[in-house]
N, C-alpha and C positions, 0 to 999 in steps of 0.2 A: 504494500500500500504506500503510495507516494506521500511525502510530507506536505502539509498545508503550506501554500506559498505565504511568505511574510509580506505584510503590507509595505508599499513603497513609501518613502518619506513624504510627509504632508507638506502643504504649501507654506507652512510657517518656517520651514527650514530655509537656510540661506541658498542663494542661487547656485553657488558652487556645489553644494550638496545635492540639490535637485538635478543639476546637470549630469552628475555621475550616477545617481541612484534613482531619480524620478522616472516613473513609468515602468520600472523593471521589478518583477517579482522574484522571490527566491524559494526553493532552488530552481535553477534553470535546467533546460534539457541537457542531459549528459553531465550534470553538475559543472557546467562551464561557467567561468566567471563573466564572460562576455555573452551577450545575446547571440544565439546561433543564426545562421542564414538558413531559412526554411526554403530551399530551392525546389519548390514544388508548385505545380499549376493547379492541382486538385487535391482534395482531402477526403479520406474514406470515413464511412459511418460504421459503427460497430454492428448495428442492426436497424431494422425498419423503425423500431420505437424511437431510437435516437434521432433518426432522420425526421420523423414526424414532430418530435419535441423541438428540434431546431426550426422547422418550418413554422411552428406555432409560437416561436420566440420564447419558448420556455427555457432553453439553454443557449448560452452564448458560445459559439465556436465558429471555425472557418468551414467554408463549403467549396468555394471556387476562387482561384487566384484573382479574378477581376473584382471580386467583392471584398478582398482582404487577405492578408497574410500575417502570421504571427510576428515576423520581423518588422513589417510595416506598422503593425499596431503599437509595438513598443516605441518606434520612432515617433509616432503621432502622440502617444501618451507623454513621452519625454518633452516634446515641444510644448504640449499643453501645460505640463508642470512648470516649465520655465516661464511661459507667458501668463500664467495664472488664469488659464481658460478651463472651462468645463470639459471641452473636447477639442480634438484637432483632426485634420484629414490631410494625408500626404498625396502628392501628385507627381507626375513625371516631369513637371516643370512649373515655374511660377505662373506662366501664362495659362497652363492647363488648370491651375487652381482658380485664377480669377475668372476665366471664361466659363468654367463649369459652375462657379458660384453665381455668376450673372445669369446664365441660362436657367438656373434653378429658381432664382428670385423673380425674374422679369417675365412679363407677358406682353403679347402684342398690344400696342396702343399706349404702353407706358413710357416713361421718360427717365433718363439717367443724367445726373449732374456730376461733372468732373472738374477738379481744379486744374489750372493750366500747366502745372509742372509735374503732373502725374507721369509715370513711365510711358514713353511714347507709344509702345506697342499696346498698352491698355487703352490709351486714347484712340489709337487706330482701330482696335477691335470695336470700341463703342461707336465711333463715328462712321466706320465703313461697313463692318460686318453686321452689327445689330440692326442697322438701318434696313437691311434686306428683309428683316423679320418684323418690320413695322414698329421698331422701338427707337425713339428719337433720343438724341443726347445733346447736351450743351456744355461748353467749356467756359469757365469763369476764372478770374484771377484768384490765386491761392490766398492772397492776403487781404482781399476785399470781402469782408463778411457780410456787408450790406448787399453787395452784388450777388453773393452766393444765395442769400435769402430771397432776394428779388427775383432770381432766376427759377425759383421753385414753382412748379405748376401743380394743378390738382392731380395730374397723372404721374407726377414725379414719384419714383419708388426708391431710388438708390442715390446716395451721395458718396463719391469716391475721392479720396485725397491721398497724399503721400507725405511722409515727414521722417527725416529730412529728404529733400528731393535730389534728383540727379539732373544736371551736374552742379547746380549752384547751392546746394545744401539749404534751400529755403525751408522754413519751419512753420507748420500749421499749429494753431492753438487747438489742441485736442478737445478741451472742455467746451470751447465755443462750437466746434464742428459737431460734437455729440449733442449739445443743447439744441442746435438748429435742427438736426435730424430728428431728435426726440419730439420736439414741438410740432413738427410737420409730418410725423409718422413715417419717416424714411429709415431705410437700413443704411447705417454708416459703415464704410469700409476704409481702412487705413493700410496702405502699403508701408510696412515698417522695416523693410529689408535693410536699409542703411543703418538703422538704429540697433537692431537685434533686440531680443528680450532682455539683454543685459543692460542696455542703456535706456530702454523705454518700453513701457507696457501700456499700450493704448486702451485696453479693456478697463483699466482702473479709472479712466477718465470718462467712461460711458460709451466708448465705441463698440459697435456690435460685432464686427468681424475684423480680424487682423490677418494680413497677407505677408508671407515671406517668400522670396526666392531662396530656397534652401541650397541652391547652387552656390550662393555667396558665403556669408559668414557662418551660417549654421553648419554646413559641411566643412568649409574652411580650408580645403586642400586642392581646390581647382580640379577635382576629379569626379564630381558628381553633378548630374542635372536633377533638379527636384524643386518642388514647391510645397508649401503647407499653408492651410487656412485654418484659423482658430476662432472659437467663439462659444456660444451656448450649445448645450447638447442637442437641443431641438433643431437649431439652425444647421449644425454640422450633420445631423442625421438626414436632413432633407437634401443637403448637398451630396452626401454619400450615396443616396439613392440615385441621384442624377449621374454621379461618377460611374456607377455600375452600368449605366446605359452608354455614356460617352467613352468610357474606357481609358481615361488619362491617368492610370495608376502608377505608383512608384514600385519598381521591381524590388525583390527581396535583397539583392546584393547592394543596390543603391541605398536601400533603407538601412542596411548594416553599416555602410560607410557614413550615412547621416548620423546614426547613433554614435559612432566613433567620434565624429566631429563635434557633436553636441557636448560630449564629456569634457572637452578642452575649451569650449566656447568662452567661459568667463575669463580664463587666464589669457586667451588670445585677444579678446576684445579689450581687456584692461591695458595690455601692452600696446595695441594699436591706437587706443585713445591717447595714451601718453606720447607715443611716437608722432602721431599725426599733429598733436598740439604743438610740439617742438618744431616740426617741419613747417607748419603754417606760420609760426612766429618768425622763423628764419626767412621764409619767403616774403613775409610782409615787410621786412626791413631790407630786402635786396634791391639794388638800384635797377636791375633789369626786369623786375616784376612790377607790372602796372597795377594789379589788384589781386587780392587773395579772397577766396570764398571758403570759409570754414566757420561753422556756427560756434566754435569755441573761442573765436576772436571777439573782443568786446565791440568792435565796430561792425560786426556782421548784423544785418537788419533783424535776424531772428535770434540773436544771442540771448536776449532777456527771456523769451519764451522757452528756448532750449534749456537754459539754466534752470528754469522752473520745473520742467516736465521730463528732463533727461538726466541721468546720472553720469553720462559721459557723452562726448561729442562725435565719436566714431572715427573710422580710419580712412575716410575719403577727404582729400583736399583738392580743390580746383583753383587754378590761378591763370592770370593773363600775362603773357610775355610782352614786354615793350618791343613790339615789332610786328611784322606781317606774317602771313601764312608760312612763307619759306623760312623766315628767321625762327619761327616757333618750331618748325619741323627740325631745324638744326639743333635746337635745345633737346627735343625729344630723342633725336639720334645720338646726342652727346652723352647720354647716361650709360652706365655700364652695369649697375645692379638692377635698376628698374628695367622691366622688359615690356616691349610694346605688345599689348594684347587687350582685347575687350574683357569685360567682367570685372569682378572686384571681390574683396573679402577673404582671399586665400592667404596662405603663409608667404607666398612670393609677392613682392612689390611689383605693381604694374603701372604703366604710364600710357596714356593715349591722348591724341589730339581729336576731340569729338568731330571737328569739321571734316576730318579724313577717315573717321572710323564709323560712327553711327549715322552721320549725316552726309556722307560722301556723295550721294545721289543728288543732293540739292546744290543749287548755285550759291555763290557767296551771298548774294542779295537775299535769296530765299532762307538761307541759314540765319542771316542777321535778323530777318523778320520774325523768327521764332526765338531769338535770343542767343543763338550759337555763333560766337565770334571766331574768326579764323585764328586768333592768337590764344585761344583757350586751351588749357592743358588740364587733364584730370589725373590725379594720382590715387591709386589704391595702395595704402601703406601696409606692408606685410609684417613679418616677424624678424626681419634682419636687424642688426644693430642700428640704433637710431643715428649715432654719429656717422656711421658708414653711409647711410642713406642721405644725410645732410651733405656730407662731403661729395657724394655722387652728383647731387643736384647743383651744388655750388660750382663744381667743375664744369658741368654742362652749361650753366648760365654764364660763367666767366669766360 
């Protein structure tokens, strides 16, 4: 007879303890210290009675890989423990998470409201794809709460924002967003990828659903694609049913790697917070840097809000080089530790010129119209020695 699993640490425990033990029961299969990879597509039933009990929701267990996997469940529970959520649901990507959630919530004839600095693919999905299904969307300035409220219609159902944003680290007042949504009966969704649950927990401020691209900080090693959405058990259960139809699931091996990444999330984020702060301060005083965007700097427009609702300012720093597109490219090419690549949140430090990475297909004028300057550089600060990273950037700038 197997031993009764021990309860996982409660939400009163510190984040570091929850990161390691949250969501996991003891003993584990094979008495392993780590959660095993359940590399199976289907699950057997002992007899017909067990099958019927499962179908009647009398017992909780797995049936078929598209509806869940034990490794995936542990990853979801660990994310929920860190975020302070009742439940979580893992996906094959962050985009699979947000699109499935919106397909679950929205109906034909309804309306979505987005702030203008949301992830561009989320905006693209709402403005281009949902429109084909008779769902309209509007984009409003992230820091104009009067405009946000004025844009709400009787048919508005969802309010989506991001904080901090990409690439300018703009910060939304979570309490105000939650209050607006609550008063108008909207579902509020915050993309908290840049913040992570270590620096910010939007559910505490009344937000309904929190989204993370697990590809970034949660996994943390640039080797996993995944996404997670967290909130109340009822909302997550409804999204889970839609996921079973759409199929954007996280596979067992990716879930295992996500669990591994989550266990070191607090120490990684704390180092990246400190390192990014020092790098931002160095850049702010460099003569070849025109402007720095980091909400940990006192002159950042969102600093006061960030200081109130975040425990750290994150590992992404953006800045403008004093020069044109070509001069900025020479700075990017001049670094030796930072590597040119998209994405962020991993142990390796990355650098990119958004005009030539995410927005290459647009002309300089089109990019400028949406706020992407040719001389803009975005850094994802990894876990290398901070002094080495600063020296690397100084050499490239000098």
